[in-house]
C-alpha positions in Angstrom: 26.8 156.1 176.4 25.1 154.0 179.2 28.2 152.0 179.5 30.3 155.1 180.1 27.8 156.4 182.7 27.9 153.1 184.5 31.7 153.2 184.6 31.6 156.7 185.9 29.1 155.8 188.6 31.3 152.9 189.8 34.4 155.1 189.9 32.5 157.8 191.8 31.2 155.4 194.4 34.7 153.9 194.9 36.2 157.4 195.3 33.5 158.4 197.8 34.2 155.3 199.9 38.0 156.0 199.9 37.5 159.6 200.8 35.1 158.7 203.5 37.5 156.3 205.1 40.3 158.9 204.8 38.2 161.5 206.4 37.3 159.2 209.3 40.9 158.4 209.9 41.8 162.1 209.8 39.0 163.1 212.1 39.9 160.3 214.5 43.5 161.5 214.6 42.4 165.1 215.1 40.2 164.0 218.0 43.1 162.2 219.5 45.2 165.4 219.2 42.4 167.5 220.8 41.5 165.1 223.6 44.6 163.0 224.0 47.6 165.3 223.4 46.0 168.3 225.1 44.9 166.3 228.1 48.5 165.2 228.6 49.6 168.8 228.9 46.4 170.4 230.1 48.1 172.1 233.1 50.8 173.6 230.8 48.2 174.8 228.3 46.1 176.2 231.1 49.1 178.1 232.4 49.7 179.6 229.0 46.1 180.5 228.3 45.4 181.9 231.7 48.7 183.7 232.3 47.8 187.1 233.4 51.0 189.0 232.9 54.2 189.5 230.9 57.5 190.4 232.3 58.5 194.1 232.1 61.9 193.6 230.5 60.5 192.5 227.1 61.7 188.9 227.4 58.4 187.3 226.4 55.4 186.1 228.4 55.8 184.8 231.9 53.2 183.2 234.0 52.7 185.0 237.3 51.1 183.3 240.2 50.4 184.5 243.7 53.0 182.3 245.4 53.3 184.5 248.5 49.9 184.2 250.2 50.7 181.3 252.5 54.1 182.6 253.5 54.8 184.1 256.9 55.3 187.9 257.2 53.2 190.8 256.0 53.4 192.8 252.8 56.2 195.4 253.1 57.8 198.4 251.4 61.4 199.4 251.9 62.9 202.7 250.8 66.5 202.1 249.5 68.8 205.1 249.2 72.4 205.3 248.0 74.3 208.6 248.6 77.3 209.8 246.7 79.2 210.7 249.9 82.9 210.0 249.3 84.9 211.6 252.0 88.0 209.6 250.9 87.9 211.5 247.6 86.2 214.9 248.2 86.1 217.4 251.0 82.7 218.3 252.4 83.9 220.5 255.2 82.6 224.1 255.3 84.7 227.1 256.2 83.5 229.6 258.8 86.4 232.1 258.2 84.0 234.8 257.1 81.4 234.0 259.8 79.2 232.3 257.2 79.1 228.8 255.9 81.0 229.1 252.6 82.2 226.0 250.8 85.9 225.9 250.3 87.3 225.5 246.8 86.9 221.9 245.5 84.3 221.1 248.1 81.3 219.2 246.8 77.7 218.7 248.0 76.4 215.1 248.5 72.9 213.8 248.5 70.6 210.9 247.5 72.2 209.7 244.3 70.0 206.6 243.9 66.4 206.1 245.2 64.3 203.1 244.8 61.3 201.5 246.7 60.8 197.8 246.8 57.2 196.7 247.5 56.5 193.1 248.3 52.7 192.6 248.0 51.3 189.3 249.2 47.9 190.3 247.7 49.3 190.7 244.1 52.1 188.1 244.5 54.5 190.8 243.2 57.8 192.4 244.1 57.4 195.8 242.6 60.5 198.1 242.2 59.8 201.8 241.9 63.0 203.8 241.0 62.8 207.6 241.5 65.1 210.1 239.9 67.1 212.1 242.4 66.2 215.1 240.2 62.5 214.7 241.1 61.4 218.1 242.5 59.1 218.3 245.5 57.9 221.1 247.7 59.6 222.0 251.0 59.4 224.8 253.5 62.3 226.5 251.6 60.5 226.1 248.2 60.9 223.4 245.6 63.9 221.1 246.0 65.2 218.0 244.3 65.0 214.7 246.2 68.8 214.6 246.0 69.0 217.7 248.2 66.0 216.8 250.4 67.9 214.0 252.0 70.9 216.2 252.9 68.9 219.2 254.0 66.1 217.5 255.9 67.1 213.9 256.6 65.8 210.5 255.9 62.5 210.8 257.7 61.5 213.9 255.7 62.6 212.2 252.5 60.6 209.2 253.4 57.4 211.3 254.0 57.9 213.1 250.7 58.3 209.9 248.7 55.2 208.4 250.4 53.3 211.5 249.3 54.4 211.5 245.7 54.0 207.7 245.1 51.1 206.8 247.5 53.2 203.8 248.6 53.4 203.5 252.4 57.0 202.9 253.5 57.6 200.5 256.4 61.4 200.5 256.5 64.4 202.3 255.0 68.0 201.6 254.3 70.7 204.3 253.4 74.1 203.3 252.2 77.0 205.5 251.1 78.4 204.7 247.7 81.8 203.9 249.0 80.3 201.0 251.0 79.1 199.2 247.9 82.2 197.1 247.7 81.6 195.9 251.3 78.0 195.1 250.5 78.8 193.0 247.5 81.4 191.3 249.6 78.6 190.4 252.1 75.9 189.3 249.6 77.9 188.5 246.5 78.3 190.2 243.1 75.0 191.4 241.7 73.5 190.6 238.3 72.8 193.9 236.5 73.0 195.3 232.9 75.4 198.1 231.9 73.8 200.1 229.1 77.0 201.6 227.8 80.7 201.7 228.2 81.9 203.7 231.3 85.2 205.4 231.6 86.9 206.7 234.7 89.8 208.9 235.8 89.6 207.4 239.3 87.0 209.9 240.6 84.5 210.6 237.9 82.6 208.1 235.7 82.0 209.3 232.1 80.7 208.2 228.8 82.8 208.2 225.7 81.3 211.6 224.8 82.1 212.8 228.3 85.7 211.7 227.9 86.1 213.7 224.7 84.6 216.8 226.3 86.9 216.4 229.3 90.0 216.0 227.2 89.2 219.2 225.3 89.6 221.0 228.6 92.6 218.9 229.7 94.4 217.0 226.9 96.6 215.2 229.4 93.7 213.8 231.4 93.6 210.0 231.4 90.4 208.0 231.3 90.4 204.2 231.3 87.6 201.9 230.4 86.0 201.1 233.8 83.0 199.0 232.8 82.2 197.6 229.3 78.6 197.5 228.1 77.3 194.1 229.2 74.9 192.1 231.2 76.9 190.5 233.9 77.6 190.1 237.6 78.8 193.5 239.0 81.0 193.3 242.1 83.6 195.9 243.2 82.7 198.1 240.2 79.1 198.6 241.6 79.9 202.1 242.9 81.0 203.4 239.5 77.9 201.9 237.8 75.5 203.4 240.3 77.2 206.9 240.3 77.2 207.0 236.5 74.7 209.5 235.0 75.7 210.1 231.4 73.7 207.4 229.7 72.7 207.6 226.1 69.0 207.4 227.0 69.5 209.7 230.0 67.2 209.4 232.9 65.4 206.3 231.5 68.6 204.2 231.6 69.5 205.6 235.0 66.2 204.5 236.5 66.5 201.1 234.9 69.9 200.5 236.4 68.6 201.6 239.8 65.8 199.1 239.8 67.7 196.3 238.1 70.6 196.5 240.6 68.1 196.3 243.5 66.4 193.4 241.8 69.9 191.8 241.6 70.3 192.3 245.4 67.0 190.6 246.1 68.1 187.7 243.8 71.1 187.2 246.0 69.2 187.5 249.2 66.8 184.8 248.1 69.8 182.4 247.6 70.8 182.5 251.3 70.3 179.1 253.0 66.9 178.7 254.5 66.6 180.2 257.9 70.0 181.9 257.8 69.1 185.4 256.5 68.5 186.7 260.0 72.0 185.7 261.1 73.6 187.1 257.9 71.7 190.4 258.3 74.2 191.6 260.9 77.0 191.4 258.3 74.9 193.1 255.8 73.8 195.8 258.2 77.4 196.7 258.9 77.6 198.0 255.3 74.6 200.2 255.7 74.9 203.8 257.0 71.3 204.2 258.4 68.4 201.8 258.7 65.5 201.0 260.9 65.5 197.3 259.7 66.3 195.0 262.6 66.9 191.3 262.8 63.3 190.7 264.0 61.9 192.2 260.8 64.3 190.2 258.7 63.5 186.9 260.4 59.7 187.5 260.2 59.9 188.3 256.5 62.6 185.8 255.5 60.2 183.5 253.8 58.9 186.3 251.5 62.5 187.3 250.7 63.4 183.7 250.0 60.4 183.4 247.6 61.7 186.3 245.4 62.5 185.5 241.8 62.4 187.5 238.6 59.1 185.9 237.5 57.5 187.8 240.3 59.4 191.1 239.8 58.2 194.2 238.1 59.6 197.7 237.6 57.2 200.6 237.6 58.5 204.1 237.0 57.1 207.4 238.1 55.3 209.4 235.5 56.5 212.9 234.6 58.6 215.0 232.3 62.4 215.7 232.4 63.1 219.5 232.2 66.5 220.6 231.1 66.5 223.8 233.1 64.6 224.9 236.3 64.5 228.2 238.1 68.1 227.7 239.2 69.2 226.7 235.7 69.7 223.1 236.6 67.8 220.1 235.2 65.0 218.5 237.2 62.3 215.8 236.9 58.8 217.3 236.9 56.7 214.5 238.4 53.0 214.1 237.7 52.0 213.1 241.2 48.3 212.4 240.5 49.0 210.0 237.6 51.9 208.4 239.4 49.8 207.7 242.5 47.0 206.3 240.3 49.5 204.1 238.4 50.9 202.6 241.6 47.6 202.2 243.4 47.2 198.5 242.6 50.6 197.7 244.3 49.8 199.2 247.7 
């Protein structure tokens, strides 16, 4: 019995020594990992742990730093508007034959088809894109009107004032471009990276979804619609106009606003690629594509460093808060914007 206990005690002591040595080795290795490996990548780990934002397109976390503070130029906001004015396709002339302004058969109304604010904030280190639905209803002297019609009825200055009021974002400059000048714009700045949420078909004038084509062919079986843009994420060049005029998205107004902001983000990506110090010179070529703007070369030159600093890591899309209504007082759909919540939501980007 004593012999067995003695053998057990010797075995126990040997095991304890072996386990102690193993533990020391493991702890030493662990200490190396904690102090050695981490110290090699401390800045990278710090970036990950202290990252204060994620990108808004769901592509994972992205570290956002205020890279704009020391750059020349002040924070700025630009209101960007694209109209659906196409005089080469439609007649917008009014007839006064009866002494009143009556639209002739086939004549269409045009307005602000795409509206988006870009806000560059040095304080937050952000480029914030705020797309607004043209169907957003605001108050005017003639009653409630959609932003689409406000531009045509009252002009860019009134539209600008209304958008400042409903967003709380002060607008420094504006740029209005007609849709049929989009091809010239992409010729001046290059094709723009943008997603196309669904296939788009066209008869040369209208741009429809597959469901829209089926509906149109029921009315006119001989009507021909070709695939104009396939669902993709790619560089959009001459087909930009059709993409931006398209409305019949599966997700409706949500996709339409996403395209508005992503296309403008693509434009800024291209502007940031211009050779250093050359944006002011290029601006005259770009300005030739724009219908109305109060942006001059001095503004472009003084803010060129900020534009050149643009990248998607610093970009964020923030949409207005509200409810889409299928029918208003006039039977047409509109976006019922919650002004108070929208202003509060955008307050940090002013």
